[in-house]
Backbone as JSON, one array per atom type, in Angstrom:
{
  "sequence": "XXXXXXXXXXXXXXXXXXXXXXXXXXXXXXXXXXXXXXXXXXXXXXXXXXXXXXXXXXXXXXXXXXXXXXXXXXXXXXXXXXXXXXXXXXXXXXXXXXXXXXXXXXXXXXXXXXXXXXXXXXXXXXXXXXXXXXXXXXXXXXXXXXXXXXXXXXXXXXXXXXXXXXXXXXXXXXXXXXXXXXXXXXXXXXXXXXXXXXXXXXXXXXXXXXXXXXXXXXXXXXXXXXXXXXXXXXXXXXXXXXXXXXXXXX",
  "N": [[0.98, -1.19, -0.46], [1.9, 1.19, 0.8], [3.65, 1.57, -1.09], [2.6, 1.76, -3.48], [1.04, 4.36, -2.56], [3.07, 5.94, -3.15], [3.95, 5.8, -5.21], [1.93, 6.99, -6.53], [1.57, 9.43, -5.75], [4.32, 10.21, -6.82], [3.31, 10.11, -9.87], [1.51, 12.37, -9.76], [3.22, 14.31, -9.05], [4.48, 14.72, -11.07], [3.1, 14.84, -13.13], [2.05, 17.36, -12.53], [4.47, 19.02, -12.82], [4.45, 18.72, -15.69], [2.08, 20.42, -16.59], [3.08, 22.77, -15.97], [5.17, 23.07, -17.56], [3.55, 23.28, -19.73], [2.44, 25.85, -19.2], [4.39, 27.4, -19.45], [5.18, 27.34, -22.33], [2.91, 28.04, -23.23], [2.5, 30.93, -22.61], [4.63, 31.98, -23.49], [4.15, 31.75, -25.99], [2.1, 33.23, -25.97], [3.11, 36.13, -25.7], [5.19, 36.5, -27.97], [7.4, 38.54, -28.76], [8.61, 38.63, -26.28], [11.96, 39.08, -24.91], [14.16, 36.32, -25.71], [16.5, 35.88, -24.44], [16.93, 36.05, -20.78], [18.56, 37.84, -19.39], [21.22, 39.85, -18.6], [24.94, 40.0, -19.35], [26.7, 40.74, -16.46], [29.42, 42.23, -16.46], [31.69, 44.1, -15.07], [32.51, 47.83, -16.51], [35.62, 47.9, -16.96], [36.35, 45.42, -16.77], [38.27, 42.97, -18.4], [37.79, 40.34, -18.97], [36.36, 37.78, -20.99], [32.64, 37.49, -21.19], [30.9, 34.82, -19.56], [28.09, 32.47, -21.54], [25.68, 30.64, -20.8], [23.88, 28.43, -22.39], [20.8, 26.7, -22.5], [19.62, 23.5, -23.42], [16.24, 22.28, -24.56], [14.33, 19.03, -23.93], [12.9, 16.12, -25.9], [9.7, 16.98, -27.59], [9.3, 19.45, -26.28], [10.05, 22.84, -25.24], [12.05, 25.65, -25.5], [10.8, 27.97, -23.6], [10.58, 25.81, -21.13], [12.82, 25.99, -19.66], [12.96, 28.43, -17.95], [12.26, 29.17, -15.3], [14.92, 27.74, -14.32], [16.6, 29.27, -15.52], [16.62, 31.42, -14.3], [17.02, 31.65, -11.91], [19.75, 30.69, -11.72], [21.25, 33.03, -13.37], [20.54, 34.85, -11.29], [22.64, 33.87, -9.53], [24.64, 33.77, -10.31], [27.74, 35.04, -12.47], [26.58, 35.69, -15.23], [25.23, 35.49, -18.33], [21.96, 34.16, -20.05], [20.82, 31.97, -22.61], [18.47, 30.19, -24.71], [17.75, 27.54, -26.38], [15.75, 26.13, -29.03], [13.86, 23.71, -30.51], [11.95, 21.5, -32.77], [9.8, 18.88, -32.86], [10.09, 16.9, -35.09], [12.39, 15.98, -37.53], [15.74, 15.44, -38.79], [18.2, 14.07, -36.35], [20.77, 14.96, -36.65], [20.27, 17.54, -38.46], [19.34, 18.83, -36.44], [21.06, 19.47, -34.68], [23.19, 20.82, -35.84], [21.99, 23.07, -36.35], [21.81, 23.8, -33.6], [24.69, 24.31, -33.14], [25.19, 26.27, -34.9], [23.98, 28.45, -34.01], [25.1, 28.06, -30.91], [28.31, 28.82, -31.55], [27.73, 31.4, -32.44], [27.59, 32.64, -29.93], [29.65, 31.76, -28.78], [31.53, 33.58, -30.17], [31.67, 35.91, -28.44], [32.54, 34.87, -26.03], [33.75, 32.49, -23.32], [31.58, 29.2, -23.42], [28.75, 27.78, -21.5], [26.96, 24.6, -21.33], [23.78, 23.64, -20.84], [21.57, 20.65, -20.9], [18.57, 18.89, -20.86], [17.27, 15.81, -21.29], [16.71, 14.64, -24.65], [17.92, 17.21, -25.22], [20.45, 17.07, -24.16], [22.17, 15.21, -25.52], [21.86, 16.4, -27.53], [23.35, 18.51, -27.04], [26.17, 17.3, -26.24], [26.7, 16.25, -28.92], [27.15, 18.15, -30.1], [29.7, 19.09, -28.91], [31.07, 17.11, -29.06], [31.24, 16.48, -31.98], [30.63, 18.28, -33.56], [32.85, 20.36, -33.28], [32.64, 21.78, -30.97], [33.79, 21.42, -28.57], [36.14, 23.33, -28.29], [35.07, 25.96, -27.14], [33.57, 25.1, -25.21], [33.3, 25.24, -21.87], [32.06, 23.66, -19.35], [29.64, 21.23, -19.3], [26.41, 20.06, -18.48], [24.06, 17.83, -17.84], [20.55, 16.7, -17.72], [18.58, 14.3, -17.03], [19.48, 12.56, -19.2], [19.35, 10.47, -21.8], [22.04, 8.7, -21.94], [23.02, 6.17, -22.82], [20.8, 5.58, -24.1], [17.23, 4.91, -24.3], [14.72, 2.36, -22.98], [11.88, 3.45, -23.2], [11.85, 5.03, -25.65], [11.39, 3.3, -27.68], [9.12, 3.24, -29.07], [8.96, 5.47, -29.9], [8.09, 8.15, -32.33], [9.51, 9.69, -35.27], [12.79, 10.89, -36.7], [14.19, 12.06, -34.63], [12.83, 10.71, -32.44], [13.89, 8.39, -32.7], [16.83, 8.53, -31.93], [16.83, 8.38, -29.48], [16.87, 5.68, -28.94], [18.29, 2.35, -27.39], [21.48, 1.74, -28.58], [21.35, 3.32, -30.82], [22.48, 5.03, -33.27], [23.3, 7.57, -33.08], [23.85, 7.49, -29.81], [25.95, 5.1, -29.97], [27.49, 6.54, -31.44], [28.32, 9.01, -29.67], [29.37, 7.56, -27.52], [31.67, 6.7, -28.51], [33.34, 8.53, -29.23], [33.92, 10.22, -26.84], [36.58, 10.71, -26.01], [36.83, 12.97, -27.14], [35.79, 15.21, -25.77], [37.37, 15.45, -23.38], [38.32, 17.41, -22.02], [36.25, 18.97, -21.34], [34.02, 19.61, -18.46], [31.99, 17.53, -17.29], [28.88, 16.97, -15.64], [26.59, 14.85, -15.07], [22.95, 14.7, -13.94], [20.92, 12.82, -12.48], [17.35, 11.45, -12.49], [15.67, 9.61, -10.25], [13.48, 8.4, -10.03], [12.26, 8.26, -13.06], [10.48, 7.83, -15.37], [10.36, 7.97, -18.44], [13.0, 8.06, -19.18], [14.64, 5.24, -19.18], [16.3, 2.41, -18.16], [16.64, 4.55, -15.13], [19.36, 4.99, -14.93], [20.43, 5.01, -17.09], [21.11, 7.61, -17.42], [23.35, 8.55, -16.34], [25.31, 7.09, -17.54], [27.91, 7.9, -18.57], [31.32, 8.61, -19.55], [33.87, 9.26, -17.12], [32.01, 11.59, -15.46], [30.73, 13.76, -13.74], [28.46, 12.39, -11.25], [24.96, 13.18, -10.0], [22.44, 11.67, -8.1], [18.92, 11.9, -7.96], [16.91, 10.37, -6.34], [14.11, 10.8, -5.64], [12.63, 12.12, -7.84], [10.98, 12.88, -10.95], [11.12, 12.66, -14.38], [10.12, 15.31, -15.91], [9.91, 16.65, -13.76], [12.53, 17.1, -12.54], [13.05, 19.4, -13.28], [12.15, 21.7, -12.28], [12.83, 21.64, -9.8], [14.25, 22.98, -6.54], [16.65, 21.51, -5.32], [17.81, 20.64, -7.5], [18.21, 22.9, -9.27], [20.37, 23.8, -7.4], [22.3, 22.37, -7.63], [23.04, 22.5, -10.34], [23.81, 25.03, -10.38], [26.06, 24.87, -8.89], [27.58, 23.38, -10.26], [28.05, 24.69, -12.58], [29.78, 26.32, -11.38], [31.94, 25.2, -10.82], [35.6, 25.08, -11.08], [37.09, 24.68, -13.74], [38.51, 21.53, -14.55], [41.19, 18.46, -15.55], [40.65, 15.99, -14.76], [37.51, 15.06, -13.83], [36.15, 14.54, -10.3], [35.14, 11.11, -9.29], [32.02, 9.49, -9.66], [29.19, 10.38, -7.78], [26.75, 10.02, -5.32]],
  "CA": [[0.2, 0.0, -0.07], [2.91, 2.55, 1.13], [4.82, 1.62, -2.61], [1.62, 2.44, -4.3], [0.75, 5.67, -2.61], [4.31, 6.98, -3.37], [4.14, 5.88, -6.87], [0.7, 7.68, -7.11], [2.57, 10.6, -5.68], [5.26, 10.69, -7.66], [2.76, 10.65, -10.67], [0.85, 13.45, -9.27], [3.94, 15.82, -8.64], [5.19, 14.69, -12.53], [1.99, 15.68, -14.28], [2.06, 18.72, -12.2], [5.49, 19.73, -13.77], [4.18, 18.89, -17.09], [1.32, 21.38, -16.8], [3.83, 24.07, -15.59], [5.7, 23.34, -18.75], [2.74, 23.87, -20.56], [2.05, 26.85, -19.17], [5.64, 28.23, -19.56], [5.55, 27.39, -23.27], [1.94, 28.91, -23.71], [2.78, 32.43, -21.81], [5.82, 32.75, -24.43], [3.75, 31.9, -27.21], [1.11, 34.33, -26.23], [3.85, 37.27, -25.91], [6.45, 36.34, -28.93], [8.01, 39.35, -28.46], [9.67, 38.46, -24.84], [12.99, 38.23, -25.39], [14.42, 34.95, -24.75], [17.5, 36.18, -23.47], [16.15, 36.97, -19.92], [19.36, 38.75, -18.58], [22.63, 39.99, -19.32], [26.2, 39.61, -18.78], [26.98, 41.6, -15.67], [30.81, 42.56, -16.47], [32.26, 45.35, -15.05], [33.04, 48.4, -17.6], [36.99, 48.15, -16.94], [36.81, 44.34, -16.95], [39.0, 42.57, -19.63], [37.52, 39.32, -18.98], [35.28, 37.6, -21.92], [31.42, 36.83, -20.57], [30.37, 33.84, -20.27], [26.56, 32.41, -21.73], [24.92, 29.47, -20.43], [22.8, 27.99, -23.47], [19.83, 25.38, -22.31], [18.52, 22.76, -24.28], [15.13, 21.09, -23.88], [13.94, 18.12, -24.49], [12.27, 15.89, -26.86], [8.45, 17.54, -27.39], [9.32, 20.49, -24.97], [10.21, 24.01, -25.85], [12.99, 26.53, -24.59], [10.59, 28.32, -22.21], [10.84, 24.97, -20.1], [13.98, 26.07, -18.67], [13.26, 29.81, -17.42], [12.69, 29.02, -13.87], [16.08, 27.41, -13.77], [17.97, 30.3, -16.16], [16.42, 33.07, -13.57], [18.05, 31.01, -10.72], [21.11, 30.6, -12.54], [21.1, 34.35, -13.37], [20.7, 35.18, -10.02], [23.5, 33.29, -8.45], [26.2, 33.28, -11.46], [27.68, 36.31, -13.27], [26.38, 34.83, -16.52], [24.23, 35.48, -19.08], [22.0, 32.88, -20.42], [20.16, 31.7, -23.78], [18.04, 28.99, -24.69], [17.46, 26.62, -28.32], [14.1, 25.71, -29.37], [13.83, 23.15, -31.72], [10.46, 20.87, -33.17], [10.03, 17.09, -32.33], [10.16, 16.49, -36.12], [13.5, 16.15, -38.58], [16.9, 14.35, -38.3], [18.82, 14.57, -35.3], [22.22, 15.93, -37.07], [20.03, 18.39, -38.23], [19.05, 20.4, -35.08], [22.52, 19.32, -33.74], [23.66, 21.65, -36.79], [21.4, 24.33, -36.28], [22.38, 24.29, -32.36], [25.9, 24.74, -33.61], [25.7, 27.72, -35.41], [23.73, 29.32, -32.75], [26.22, 28.22, -29.83], [29.09, 29.2, -32.39], [27.77, 32.79, -32.31], [27.44, 33.12, -28.63], [30.92, 31.51, -28.58], [32.53, 34.79, -30.12], [31.57, 36.51, -26.98], [33.49, 34.5, -24.79], [33.2, 30.85, -23.46], [29.97, 28.67, -23.41], [28.54, 25.87, -20.85], [25.62, 24.03, -21.88], [23.0, 22.77, -19.79], [20.55, 19.79, -21.47], [17.56, 17.82, -20.57], [17.14, 14.77, -21.89], [17.12, 14.76, -25.54], [18.78, 18.02, -25.38], [21.84, 16.83, -23.55], [22.47, 14.48, -26.2], [22.07, 17.47, -28.8], [24.88, 19.41, -26.56], [27.01, 16.48, -26.36], [26.82, 15.83, -30.09], [28.05, 19.93, -30.8], [30.97, 19.19, -28.27], [32.2, 15.99, -29.5], [31.08, 16.06, -33.3], [30.99, 19.69, -34.51], [33.77, 21.39, -32.8], [32.35, 22.73, -29.55], [34.65, 21.58, -27.72], [37.12, 24.31, -27.78], [34.32, 26.55, -26.85], [32.36, 25.02, -23.93], [34.06, 24.86, -20.23], [31.11, 22.94, -18.81], [28.48, 20.41, -19.83], [25.38, 19.49, -17.75], [22.93, 17.18, -18.53], [19.95, 16.39, -17.15], [17.87, 13.05, -17.12], [19.93, 12.24, -20.65], [19.86, 9.06, -21.8], [23.43, 8.43, -22.57], [22.76, 4.98, -23.1], [19.28, 5.43, -24.68], [15.98, 4.76, -23.43], [14.2, 1.39, -23.77], [10.67, 3.84, -23.71], [12.0, 5.45, -27.05], [11.6, 2.4, -28.66], [7.79, 3.18, -29.56], [8.84, 6.88, -30.31], [8.34, 8.27, -33.87], [10.44, 10.4, -35.99], [14.41, 10.67, -36.11], [14.56, 12.37, -33.09], [13.18, 9.82, -31.37], [15.22, 6.98, -33.11], [18.28, 9.05, -31.48], [16.94, 7.93, -28.25], [16.99, 4.44, -28.27], [19.59, 1.81, -27.17], [21.82, 1.06, -29.54], [20.91, 3.97, -32.06], [24.27, 5.88, -34.03], [23.97, 8.82, -32.32], [24.19, 6.8, -28.68], [27.01, 4.61, -30.21], [28.84, 7.75, -31.88], [28.99, 9.56, -28.51], [30.38, 6.48, -26.94], [32.92, 6.3, -29.0], [33.96, 9.87, -29.28], [33.67, 10.67, -25.45], [37.64, 11.64, -25.41], [36.67, 14.37, -27.54], [35.2, 16.28, -24.82], [37.78, 15.14, -22.21], [38.63, 18.72, -20.95], [35.18, 19.61, -20.81], [33.69, 19.48, -17.35], [30.46, 17.2, -17.53], [27.8, 16.62, -14.85], [25.24, 14.21, -15.02], [22.05, 14.65, -13.13], [19.64, 11.63, -12.84], [15.94, 11.27, -11.77], [15.79, 8.43, -10.43], [11.87, 8.02, -10.56], [12.14, 8.77, -13.83], [9.41, 6.98, -16.51], [11.05, 8.26, -19.46], [14.52, 7.38, -19.2], [14.21, 3.51, -18.83], [16.48, 2.47, -17.0], [17.3, 5.8, -15.16], [20.43, 4.58, -14.66], [21.19, 5.54, -18.56], [21.67, 9.2, -17.15], [24.56, 8.52, -15.51], [26.13, 6.09, -18.49], [28.9, 9.06, -19.5], [32.29, 7.92, -19.01], [34.41, 10.49, -16.36], [31.25, 12.63, -15.58], [30.35, 13.61, -11.7], [26.93, 11.84, -11.38], [24.43, 13.23, -9.06], [21.21, 11.18, -8.23], [17.85, 12.63, -6.99], [16.05, 9.48, -6.45], [12.51, 10.95, -5.55], [12.51, 12.91, -8.73], [10.64, 12.06, -12.23], [11.84, 13.25, -15.85], [10.35, 16.33, -15.95], [9.66, 17.44, -12.43], [13.36, 17.95, -12.12], [13.19, 20.79, -14.06], [11.54, 22.74, -11.18], [13.17, 21.22, -8.52], [15.16, 23.58, -5.7], [17.75, 20.95, -5.12], [18.77, 20.73, -9.02], [19.2, 24.33, -8.99], [21.72, 24.33, -6.89], [23.59, 21.2, -8.19], [23.0, 23.07, -11.75], [24.44, 26.53, -10.07], [27.51, 24.15, -8.08], [28.42, 22.6, -11.34], [28.42, 25.93, -13.2], [30.94, 27.14, -10.5], [33.22, 24.35, -10.86], [36.85, 25.39, -11.61], [38.2, 23.29, -15.0], [39.6, 20.49, -13.95], [41.24, 17.83, -16.32], [39.74, 14.6, -14.37], [36.51, 15.44, -12.7], [35.7, 13.45, -9.42], [34.28, 9.57, -9.44], [30.57, 9.64, -9.33], [28.57, 10.48, -6.43], [25.31, 9.45, -5.14]],
  "C": [[1.06, 1.31, -0.14], [3.26, 2.74, -0.41], [3.44, 2.42, -3.65], [0.97, 3.92, -3.97], [2.06, 6.4, -3.03], [4.27, 6.93, -4.81], [2.84, 6.65, -7.53], [1.22, 9.45, -6.96], [3.14, 11.43, -6.51], [4.67, 11.11, -9.36], [1.97, 11.77, -10.94], [2.06, 15.04, -9.2], [4.43, 15.78, -10.46], [4.12, 15.08, -13.57], [1.65, 17.16, -13.69], [3.2, 19.56, -12.77], [5.12, 19.56, -15.27], [3.04, 20.18, -17.37], [2.18, 22.5, -16.69], [4.61, 24.1, -16.63], [4.77, 23.68, -19.59], [2.76, 25.37, -20.65], [3.26, 28.0, -19.33], [5.73, 28.56, -21.01], [4.13, 28.27, -23.87], [2.07, 30.42, -23.3], [4.09, 32.8, -23.08], [5.27, 32.78, -25.65], [2.72, 32.96, -27.37], [2.08, 35.63, -26.42], [5.6, 36.66, -26.97], [7.38, 37.24, -29.08], [9.0, 39.76, -27.22], [10.66, 37.99, -25.53], [13.59, 36.93, -24.7], [15.59, 35.2, -24.01], [16.92, 36.83, -21.82], [17.33, 37.41, -18.61], [20.47, 38.97, -19.23], [23.43, 39.97, -18.56], [26.71, 40.83, -17.56], [28.45, 41.56, -15.23], [30.93, 43.62, -16.34], [33.12, 46.13, -16.33], [34.64, 47.72, -18.13], [37.42, 46.79, -16.65], [37.22, 43.82, -18.3], [38.48, 41.07, -19.63], [36.31, 39.04, -20.26], [33.84, 36.94, -21.32], [31.09, 35.31, -20.85], [28.76, 33.51, -20.72], [26.78, 31.02, -21.15], [23.85, 29.03, -21.24], [22.21, 26.65, -22.54], [19.3, 24.78, -23.48], [17.62, 21.89, -24.03], [15.28, 19.97, -24.37], [13.14, 17.75, -25.72], [10.71, 16.52, -26.63], [8.4, 18.64, -26.24], [9.37, 21.72, -25.97], [11.08, 24.68, -24.87], [12.43, 27.32, -23.27], [10.37, 27.45, -20.93], [11.72, 25.39, -18.74], [13.88, 27.62, -18.06], [13.19, 29.98, -16.33], [14.04, 28.7, -13.28], [16.95, 28.5, -14.07], [17.61, 31.29, -15.0], [17.16, 32.67, -12.44], [19.44, 31.12, -11.07], [22.01, 31.89, -12.97], [21.49, 35.24, -12.16], [21.8, 35.01, -9.4], [24.86, 33.79, -9.16], [26.22, 34.75, -12.28], [27.61, 35.85, -14.76], [25.55, 35.5, -17.03], [23.5, 34.34, -19.44], [20.77, 33.05, -21.83], [19.73, 30.19, -23.79], [17.84, 28.38, -26.39], [16.62, 25.81, -28.31], [14.36, 25.07, -30.54], [12.51, 22.15, -31.9], [10.8, 19.34, -32.84], [10.23, 16.33, -33.75], [11.88, 17.22, -37.03], [14.57, 15.38, -37.85], [17.71, 15.17, -37.01], [20.13, 15.43, -35.62], [21.73, 17.15, -37.47], [19.89, 19.91, -37.63], [19.99, 20.15, -34.45], [23.28, 20.73, -34.65], [23.07, 23.01, -36.52], [21.71, 24.97, -34.4], [23.5, 24.81, -32.62], [26.29, 26.05, -33.66], [24.8, 28.73, -34.4], [24.73, 29.47, -31.74], [27.84, 29.06, -30.75], [28.84, 30.69, -32.15], [27.6, 33.51, -30.88], [28.92, 32.62, -28.4], [31.94, 32.65, -28.82], [32.34, 35.59, -29.11], [32.54, 36.15, -26.33], [32.93, 33.06, -24.42], [31.42, 30.52, -22.77], [29.65, 27.49, -22.47], [27.53, 25.92, -21.26], [24.97, 23.22, -20.55], [21.8, 21.64, -20.88], [20.0, 18.86, -20.95], [17.07, 17.11, -21.37], [17.75, 14.8, -23.59], [18.41, 16.07, -26.0], [20.05, 17.94, -24.82], [22.59, 15.79, -24.7], [22.69, 15.54, -27.87], [23.49, 18.36, -28.49], [26.21, 18.47, -26.83], [27.57, 16.0, -27.79], [28.02, 17.34, -30.55], [29.52, 19.73, -29.95], [31.58, 18.03, -29.11], [32.18, 15.69, -31.24], [31.23, 17.35, -34.2], [31.92, 21.0, -34.09], [33.58, 22.1, -31.48], [33.01, 22.81, -28.39], [35.53, 22.65, -27.21], [36.33, 25.69, -27.37], [33.7, 26.5, -25.56], [33.29, 24.52, -22.69], [33.14, 23.81, -19.58], [29.86, 22.57, -19.19], [27.68, 19.74, -18.88], [24.5, 18.93, -18.01], [22.12, 16.54, -17.56], [18.85, 15.17, -17.41], [18.3, 12.6, -18.88], [20.07, 10.65, -20.65], [20.99, 8.53, -22.75], [23.43, 7.09, -23.48], [21.29, 4.58, -23.8], [18.51, 5.02, -23.89], [14.93, 3.86, -24.03], [12.66, 2.64, -24.12], [10.97, 4.38, -25.08], [11.82, 4.41, -28.16], [10.33, 2.79, -29.59], [7.72, 4.69, -30.34], [8.82, 6.9, -31.63], [9.24, 9.29, -34.27], [12.19, 10.23, -35.83], [14.73, 10.95, -35.02], [14.24, 11.59, -32.09], [13.86, 8.57, -31.36], [16.41, 7.44, -32.09], [18.23, 8.15, -30.37], [17.14, 6.6, -27.59], [18.04, 3.88, -28.01], [20.15, 1.57, -28.06], [22.22, 2.2, -30.96], [22.43, 4.31, -32.32], [24.21, 6.82, -33.32], [24.38, 8.46, -30.63], [25.42, 6.13, -28.69], [27.87, 5.69, -30.47], [29.32, 8.44, -30.54], [29.67, 8.8, -27.68], [31.41, 6.59, -27.34], [34.16, 7.47, -29.12], [34.07, 10.65, -28.37], [35.28, 11.43, -25.23], [37.65, 13.01, -25.97], [36.67, 15.77, -26.94], [35.81, 16.14, -23.27], [38.23, 16.59, -21.5], [37.27, 19.76, -20.82], [34.39, 18.98, -19.51], [32.28, 18.89, -17.44], [30.28, 16.69, -16.11], [26.43, 16.23, -15.31], [24.43, 14.16, -13.94], [21.23, 13.18, -13.25], [18.77, 11.62, -11.94], [15.78, 9.95, -11.55], [14.47, 7.58, -10.34], [11.52, 7.95, -11.82], [11.52, 7.56, -14.67], [9.86, 6.93, -17.78], [12.19, 7.9, -20.0], [14.51, 5.99, -18.47], [15.61, 2.6, -19.48], [16.78, 4.02, -16.61], [18.64, 5.91, -15.05], [21.55, 5.03, -16.09], [22.01, 7.26, -18.34], [22.71, 9.42, -16.6], [25.53, 7.85, -16.3], [26.67, 7.05, -19.21], [30.0, 8.66, -18.93], [33.21, 9.57, -18.25], [33.39, 11.63, -15.99], [31.28, 12.18, -14.03], [29.01, 13.43, -12.34], [26.2, 12.68, -9.83], [23.1, 12.63, -9.08], [20.06, 11.95, -7.33], [16.67, 11.41, -6.9], [14.68, 9.61, -6.29], [11.98, 11.35, -7.22], [12.04, 12.09, -10.1], [11.33, 13.34, -13.55], [11.43, 14.81, -15.59], [10.21, 17.11, -14.69], [11.38, 17.82, -12.09], [13.74, 19.56, -12.83], [12.84, 22.37, -13.02], [11.69, 22.36, -9.69], [14.54, 22.04, -7.46], [16.66, 22.94, -5.39], [18.68, 20.63, -6.43], [19.04, 21.65, -9.36], [20.03, 24.57, -8.51], [23.04, 23.42, -7.27], [24.08, 21.98, -9.4], [24.23, 24.25, -11.28], [25.85, 25.72, -9.42], [28.09, 24.01, -9.51], [28.97, 23.83, -12.32], [29.71, 26.66, -12.76], [32.1, 26.59, -10.54], [34.82, 25.29, -11.66], [37.29, 24.25, -13.12], [38.8, 22.24, -14.61], [39.63, 19.15, -15.03], [40.56, 15.98, -15.73], [38.5, 14.93, -13.5], [36.61, 13.94, -11.55], [35.24, 12.48, -9.56], [32.85, 9.99, -8.98], [30.09, 9.32, -8.16], [26.94, 10.4, -6.07], [24.93, 10.03, -3.46]]
}
């Protein structure tokens, strides 16, 4: 009985997270002129440092505004600007990654970039870093509930983007084979232990040499609105660049 109650509560929280995502996207559509860069770099005029930008990449069947609460927390805590990348649910994975690379490279002309990707967005960010030259611009990469080893739930997913999420897909295999390209990019992987979209949830930790954090009670979309996750993201973005990240922690 207790297990059933816990499962029901987890489903309720995940449902509330999906509603919150829908409202964020709806508000963005209703106000299309609202700037998607929700903050500006706070760099003193006399500073000679190049400003950092944190770029957020959403997951399958979502949109950039779902990251707005997390972006606001990051901007309040750190001396960075933020941006997001939005893509549709239909198309080839490589085409989406190429469009993201063009956007990220533009931000990289101003200064170093850090990437935060949720679910499929984490694979897009990794593809940019490992396959499209993004490693030379990127200092930190944070993935949230990203299926680095694929997800069984995607076996019924439509479109090329959905196929990229499957275990053994060409995207998953290629990223595993070229992980060494990103050896100088600090990678933090955050896992939602109650994830029903990434099956098994441990797939979100299946990336070599990453610092891994587990949130056992969180669901796939719920983690986008969790204060503890915000704290881990901010902490990861604050880490000094290290050649050898510490071992996985739980």
